[in-house]
N, C-alpha and C positions, 0 to 999 in steps of 0.2 A: 767195377762196373763205371762206366762213364759213357755219356751219349755226347757225340759232337751234333750240334743242329744249325745249319744255314737257314737263312729267312729271305731268300730272293723277293723283290718286290713286285705284287702282281700289279697287272696292268690298270686295273680299275679300282678294284676292291677285294677283300677277303685277305687270305693268308696263305702261303705256301711255306713248306718245310722239306728240307731234304737232311736226313738222320742217319748218321752212321755211327757204329759202334762194334768193338770187340765182345762185349758182354752187357747184353740187357737182362740177364737173370736177376731178381731182387725189385725189377720194375723200374722204367724210366718214364718222365714225363716229355711227352713229344710236343705238345701245346698246352700251355698254361692254362688255368680255368679263366674265362674271360670277365668274371666279376658278378655280382649279384643279380639275378634277373636274367643274364646273358646266356647264352648256349651256343656251344661249337656246332657247325654242321660241317661234316666230313662230305665232300663231293666227288674225291677220287683218292684212292691209295693203291701203292704198288709196295709189295715187300720182296726184297731179294736177300735169300741166305746165301751166304759168302762160301768160300771155298775149304774151310775148315772143317767143317761136319755136319751131320742132321741135326735140327732142334725143332721144339713145338713153340710155334709163335703166338700169343694172344694179343690182340687190340682192343683195349677198352677203355672205361672212363673212371676217372679217380684213382689215388692208391691207398691201399689198408693193408698194413703189415707188412710191406715189401712185397706185395703182389696187386696186381689189378682189381680195383675195388669191384667192378662188374664188367664182366666179358662181354664184348659186341661182335668180335669175330676172333673164332678158335676156341681152343687151341688147333692150329693148324699144323700138321707135321710135314716138315718141308727137308727136301732131299738137299744134299750138297749142290750149289750153284743152280739153284731152282728160284722162280721169281712167280710171283702170282699179283694180280692187280683187280681192283673192282672199281667201277663207276656207278653212283648211286644218282640216278635222274632226279629225283627230289630230295636228295641229301640224306645221312644218315646223321639224325638228331643226337647229341647227347643231353644229358639232363641238365638243367640250369646249373650253372656255377660247377662244372666237373671239368677236370682236365682230359685231354688224351691222350692215353698211356700204352706203353706196350712192355711185356714181359716173354721171357723166354725160359726154358727147361734146362738150357745148358748155356755156355760161354763160347759162341763162335761168332763171325763175322756177320753183320747184319745191316742192310741198307733199307730205309723206308722214306719214300717220297710221299707227301700228301698235299692236298689243297682244299680248300674250303671257304666258309666265311663265319662271321659272328653275327646273331641276331639277336 
């Protein structure tokens, strides 16, 4: 389990992540908790399942015992080379001081692109 995350610089404010991994089983952190009293707001997320096989993906907040603490999206059954995206016009708000996380039931290539803001 290891996830590589690049963080392009947004034009004016907020955050952007591009995360790739060959195994997110056991839960991986996409965006660290912003600190006491602050919340991550997700405005867009794209998930792409790689060419290796099918898997069920869960996007959530927090990590508990190697799994997503609270599921926000999923689990989503994704076929090989399948992509799905969401735009949240008013943002998908995570609980205060919680990280944005991803988990899978298998060990296949995965790419997640997301952007949002902290409030």
